[in-house]
Residue, then its C-alpha position, 0 to 999 in steps of 0.5 A: x473408211x473410204x475405199x477406191x477401187x481403180x480400174x486401169x483399163x477403163x481409167x475408172x474409179x470407185x469409191x466404196x465407204x464402209x462402217x466399222x462394223x461392216x469392216x469387222x463383219x467382212x474381216x471376220x468372213x475372209x477370215x472364217x473362209x480362209x479357215x474352211x479352205x485350210x482345214x479342207x485342204x488339210x484333211x485332204x492332205x492328211x488322208x491322202x497322205x496315210x492312205x498312200x504312204x506318203x513319207x512326211x504324212x506317214x510319220x505324222x500319223x505315227x506321231x499324233x497316233x503313237x500315245x493312243x496305240x500305247x494306251x490301248x495296248x496297255x489297257x488291253x495287257x492288263x486286262x489279259x492279265x485280269x482275265x488270266x488269272x481268272x482262268x487260273x482260279x477257275x482251273x484250280x476250282x476245275x480240278x477239285x470239281x473233277x478230284x471231287x467227282x472221282x471221289x463220288x463216282x467211287x462211291x456211286x459205284x460209276x467209272x467215267x470214260x474221260x477218268x479212264x482214259x486221261x487219269x489224274x488230268x485236271x484243267x488246262x496250264x497258262x504258261x508265264x507271260x502274258x497271254x494272246x487273245x487267241x491264247x485265251x480263247x482257247x483255252x475259256x473253250x477247253x474249259x468250256x468243253x471240260x465242264x460239260x463233262x463234268x457236268x454230264x458225270x455229276x447228272x449221272x452220279x445224281x441220278x445213281x445217287x438218287x436210285x441207290x438213296x431211294x433203294x435205301x429208303x425201302x429197306x429196314x434198317x432203321x431201328x423201331x424203337x430208339x430208347x429200347x435195347x434188344x430183348x429175345x432175338x430171333x430164333x428158336x426160344x423157350x415160349x414165354x407163355x406155353x413154356x416150349x420151344x418156339x420158333x421167335x420170328x422176330x425182335x423184341x424190344x422192352x420198352x415203356x407203354x406210349x414209346x413211339x414206334x418208328x417205320x424202319x423203312x419207307x413203304x405203304x400200310x397194308x394192314x392195320x388191325x387187331x390180331x389175336x396174338x398180335x395185338x394192335x398190328x401195323x405192316x408195311x410194304x417196302x416193294x419188293x415183296x419185303x413187308x415189316x410187322x409191328x405188333x403188340x401196340x397200345x396205340x396205332x397213328x396209321x391206317x391201311x393205304x398211308x404212304x410211310x416215311x423212315x424214321x416216321x412214328x407209326x404206333x406206340x409201344x404197348x401190350x396188347x394181344x398175346x403178351x407178358x409185358x410193354x415191348x415191340x415185337x418187330x418182324x421182317x417177312x421176304x416174300x412172306x418168309x420171316x427173316x432176322x431182322x438184326x441182319x437189316x438193322x446191322x447192315x445199316x452200320x455195315x454200309x456206312x462202314x464201308x462208305x468211310x472206307x471208300x471215301x478214304x481210299x478214293x482220297x489216298x487214290x487222288x492224293x497219289x495221282x495228285x502227287x505224280 
């Protein structure tokens, strides 16, 4: 291809000879330059108009971004709905936890201050419709504060119940021979050997030889010896000057200084010492003075009955409050 360029002032002309490849390359380069100039101009005008609020440009911006905003708003609403449902479920569980905490508080003898200030309350209400992000944040903050309060309360309850459990574990309320029925009770009776009236300082549990003897409570073995009257004997100190004595054993399974758990086997029934037959002689001494062991053994049943009564009372009270 041949191009002739003419200069009108100098009356001269010049001829350019272009091959097909050169012509196509020149055309593509020109088109690319035009496209870049147009894109730069469009970008500058579009941004300038969007920033300054030009009427036509503003309408184009709204038209272009309308679908994007609608999709984002729809996604946000769907996620807020899901979060609202989850928060509602958390509130229900927290209300149940608060109810449980109130019942356990009654059993533990703890009266939380917040329960007194706000009787019967539990959780926070999410009103109908889709809540705003700010409302969701406020609700979550309230739930977090209430959760911390419930955690503190349950920590106190755990400590109180643990202390009570430890105290109960150190009180001889478990029957020392499981299969035996009570023989001679505590008190004055006719001595089976001398025939005279004498004080029986414990309880007798007739049982076959080698029947396991179990500790009535946890403690420390302070005596394990053979006594002329008690025969093979074990004494356990439970603290607070409370001691239990197990006598007439055929075999002893512990030694002095051993730590003992409630219900642990410590010996076996026998007829050693001053005895007319195989049985366990069980004593409870407070400050060295014999006490009626039956009062301690029945105390466990009474405590269980009181606990059940307290749970029933707390459940009725909680149901009455919830029904308001």
